[in-house]
C-alpha positions in Angstrom: -172.6 177.8 43.4 -170.5 176.6 40.6 -171.4 179.7 38.5 -170.1 182.0 41.3 -166.8 180.1 41.5 -166.4 180.3 37.7 -167.1 184.0 37.7 -164.4 184.6 40.4 -161.9 182.5 38.4 -162.7 184.4 35.2 -162.3 187.6 37.1 -158.8 186.6 38.1 -157.8 185.6 34.6 -159.2 188.8 33.2 -156.8 191.0 35.0 -154.4 192.9 32.7 -150.7 192.3 33.1 -148.0 194.4 31.4 -144.7 193.0 30.3 -141.7 195.1 31.2 -138.6 193.9 29.2 -135.3 193.8 31.2 -133.1 196.8 30.7 -130.7 196.3 27.8 -127.2 195.2 29.0 -124.4 197.5 28.0 -121.8 195.8 25.8 -119.0 198.2 26.8 -117.7 196.2 29.9 -117.6 193.1 27.6 -115.6 194.9 25.0 -113.1 196.2 27.6 -112.7 192.8 29.2 -112.2 191.2 25.7 -109.5 193.8 24.9 -107.7 193.3 28.2 -107.8 189.5 27.6 -106.3 189.8 24.1 -103.7 192.3 25.2 -102.6 190.0 28.0 -102.4 187.1 25.6 -100.5 189.0 22.9 -98.0 190.5 25.4 -97.8 187.7 28.0 -97.5 184.8 25.6 -94.3 185.9 23.9 -92.8 186.9 27.2 -93.8 183.6 28.7 -92.3 181.6 25.8 -89.1 183.7 26.0 -88.8 183.2 29.8 -89.5 179.4 29.5 -87.0 178.9 26.7 -84.4 180.9 28.8 -85.0 178.6 31.7 -85.0 175.4 29.7 -81.7 176.1 27.8 -79.6 175.4 30.9 -75.9 174.5 30.7 -75.0 170.8 30.6 -73.4 170.6 34.1 -72.8 166.8 33.7 -69.7 167.8 31.6 -68.1 169.1 34.9 -67.9 165.5 36.2 -64.6 165.0 34.4 -63.9 168.3 32.7 -62.6 171.5 34.3 -64.1 174.8 33.0 -61.8 176.8 30.7 -63.3 180.1 31.9 -66.2 181.4 34.0 -69.0 184.0 33.5 -67.5 185.9 36.5 -64.0 186.1 34.9 -65.4 187.2 31.6 -67.6 189.8 33.2 -64.7 191.3 35.2 -62.6 191.5 32.1 -65.4 193.1 30.1 -66.0 195.7 32.8 -62.3 196.5 32.9 -62.2 196.9 29.1 -65.2 199.3 29.2 -63.4 201.4 31.8 -60.2 201.4 29.7 -58.3 199.4 32.4 -56.3 196.2 32.0 -56.8 193.3 34.3 -54.9 190.1 34.4 -56.2 186.6 35.0 -54.1 184.8 37.6 -55.5 181.3 37.7 -54.0 177.8 38.2 -56.1 174.7 38.5 -55.2 172.2 41.2 -57.0 169.1 42.3 -58.7 169.0 45.7 -56.0 166.7 47.1 -53.5 169.5 46.5 -55.5 172.2 48.4 -54.7 172.4 52.1 -57.3 170.7 54.3 -57.2 173.8 56.4 -58.5 175.9 53.5 -61.2 173.4 52.7 -62.4 173.5 56.4 -62.1 177.3 56.5 -64.1 177.9 53.3 -66.9 175.6 54.4 -67.0 177.3 57.8 -67.1 180.8 56.4 -69.4 180.3 53.4 -71.6 177.3 54.0 -71.4 175.4 57.3 -74.1 172.9 56.3 -72.6 172.3 52.9 -72.3 168.5 53.4 -75.8 168.0 54.7 -78.0 170.2 52.4 -79.0 169.5 48.8 -78.0 172.9 47.4 -80.1 175.2 49.5 -79.7 176.2 53.1 -83.3 177.1 54.0 -82.4 178.1 57.5 -79.7 180.4 56.3 -82.0 181.9 53.7 -84.6 182.5 56.4 -82.0 184.2 58.7 -80.7 186.3 55.8 -84.3 187.4 54.9 -85.0 188.5 58.5 -81.6 190.4 58.6 -82.3 192.2 55.3 -85.8 193.0 56.5 -84.5 194.6 59.6 -81.7 196.4 57.7 -84.1 197.6 55.1 -81.8 196.5 52.2 -80.1 193.5 50.7 -77.0 192.9 52.9 -77.0 189.1 53.1 -77.9 186.6 50.4 -77.8 183.3 52.3 -76.3 181.6 49.2 -74.7 178.1 49.6 -71.4 177.1 48.0 -73.3 175.3 45.3 -75.4 178.5 44.5 -72.2 180.6 44.4 -70.6 178.1 42.1 -73.6 178.3 39.8 -73.4 182.1 39.7 -69.6 182.1 39.2 -69.7 179.6 36.3 -72.7 180.6 34.3 -74.6 183.7 35.4 -74.4 187.5 35.3 -74.5 189.7 38.4 -77.9 191.2 37.6 -80.6 190.8 40.2 -83.9 189.6 38.8 -86.4 186.9 39.5 -85.6 185.1 36.2 -81.9 185.0 37.1 -82.7 183.7 40.5 -84.9 181.0 39.0 -82.1 180.0 36.6 -79.6 179.9 39.5 -81.9 177.6 41.4 -82.3 175.2 38.5 -78.5 175.1 37.9 -77.9 174.6 41.6 -80.2 171.6 41.6 -78.5 170.2 38.5 -75.1 170.6 40.1 -76.2 168.8 43.2 -77.8 166.0 41.1 -74.8 165.4 38.8 -71.8 166.1 41.0 -70.5 164.8 44.3 -69.9 167.2 47.2 -66.2 166.8 46.8 -66.3 167.8 43.2 -68.5 170.8 43.9 -66.0 171.9 46.5 -63.1 171.3 44.2 -64.7 173.4 41.5 -65.6 176.2 43.9 -62.2 176.4 45.4 -60.7 176.7 41.9 -63.0 179.4 40.5 -63.7 181.6 43.5 -62.6 185.2 43.2 -59.8 186.0 45.8 -58.9 189.5 44.7 -58.6 191.6 41.5 -57.8 189.1 38.8 -57.1 186.4 41.3 -59.1 183.2 40.9 -58.8 179.9 42.7 -57.0 178.7 45.8 -53.7 178.2 44.2 -53.4 181.7 42.7 -54.7 183.2 46.0 -52.2 181.3 48.1 -49.3 182.4 45.8 -50.5 186.0 45.5 -51.2 186.6 49.2 -48.7 184.3 51.0 -46.1 183.4 48.3 -46.7 179.6 48.6 -48.7 176.8 47.0 -52.2 176.2 48.4 -51.3 172.8 49.8 -48.8 174.5 52.2 -51.2 176.9 53.7 -51.4 176.9 57.5 -54.7 177.1 59.5 -54.1 180.8 60.2 -53.4 181.6 56.5 -56.4 179.6 55.4 -58.6 181.4 57.9 -57.5 184.8 56.5 -58.2 183.7 52.9 -61.7 182.4 53.8 -62.4 185.6 55.8 -62.1 187.8 52.7 -64.4 185.7 50.5 -67.6 187.9 51.0 -65.8 190.8 49.4 -62.5 189.6 47.9 -61.8 192.8 45.9 -62.4 195.0 49.0 -60.5 193.1 51.7 -56.9 192.0 51.8 -55.5 189.4 54.3 -52.4 191.5 54.7 -54.4 194.6 55.7 -56.2 193.4 58.8 -59.3 195.5 59.5 -61.4 195.0 62.7 -64.1 193.2 60.7 -61.6 190.9 59.0 -59.8 190.1 62.2 -63.0 189.1 64.1 -64.1 187.0 61.1 -60.7 185.4 60.9 -60.8 184.5 64.6 -64.2 182.8 64.3 -63.2 180.8 61.3 -59.9 179.8 63.0 -61.7 178.5 66.0 -64.0 176.4 63.8 -61.0 175.0 61.9 -59.3 173.9 65.1 -62.5 172.3 66.4 -63.0 170.4 63.2 -59.4 169.3 62.9 -59.7 167.8 66.4 -62.8 165.8 65.4 -62.6 162.2 64.1 -64.5 163.0 60.9 -62.8 165.4 58.5 -65.9 167.0 56.8 -64.0 168.2 53.8 -62.8 164.7 53.0 -66.3 163.1 53.0 
């Protein structure tokens, strides 16, 4: 009995097995992947370092707490553009403190450009969302949804190019402005550097150019006209009243009157 079992067991172990080695793996995909990796590192690393250094070297906005800017990136860009086109352009600009700017104009600009200015921290997310939907429906960039702080960052420090890096830099400067400056100081800076026509910068120069009076003497109606042209100050003129400008002026004027009647003067907070 045992001999039969052993013979069966031996028969099993006596079977012949052949060893088929696995097919050799091609090294070509590895070489391609390695080349792609090194190409990405060699190209991406310098670009990444350049972009990072560009973002890190931000302007020191804390200087603006007590110092008024001697010029702005927008002013210099306009003058460079005029020089390239063999044109001459003046710079009409006179700095005045916020206390010498008509409260009507303060209310009008906040109403026209950034109604939630005193409540947000630099970015109006609801406004950005509405602008994105509007642009999507229009099929082009027609609205930006920028706040007063974002516009100040662009006017003071940035070029007019449209790129992700510039937008990232704008966002960082905006946060820095909100962190270092009060809302009153941000509004004062904006009202003094905003473009109000060809070579016209700031509320004082705008009031004298368009209405022949200092900015502190502007009426609610005049302030609404000045605020109405802010989206395209070199295209519109408050003395040439188009249909679009008139409708915008009426909306702003209603808002000014409503705010003037309220117990809290938002531009004085």
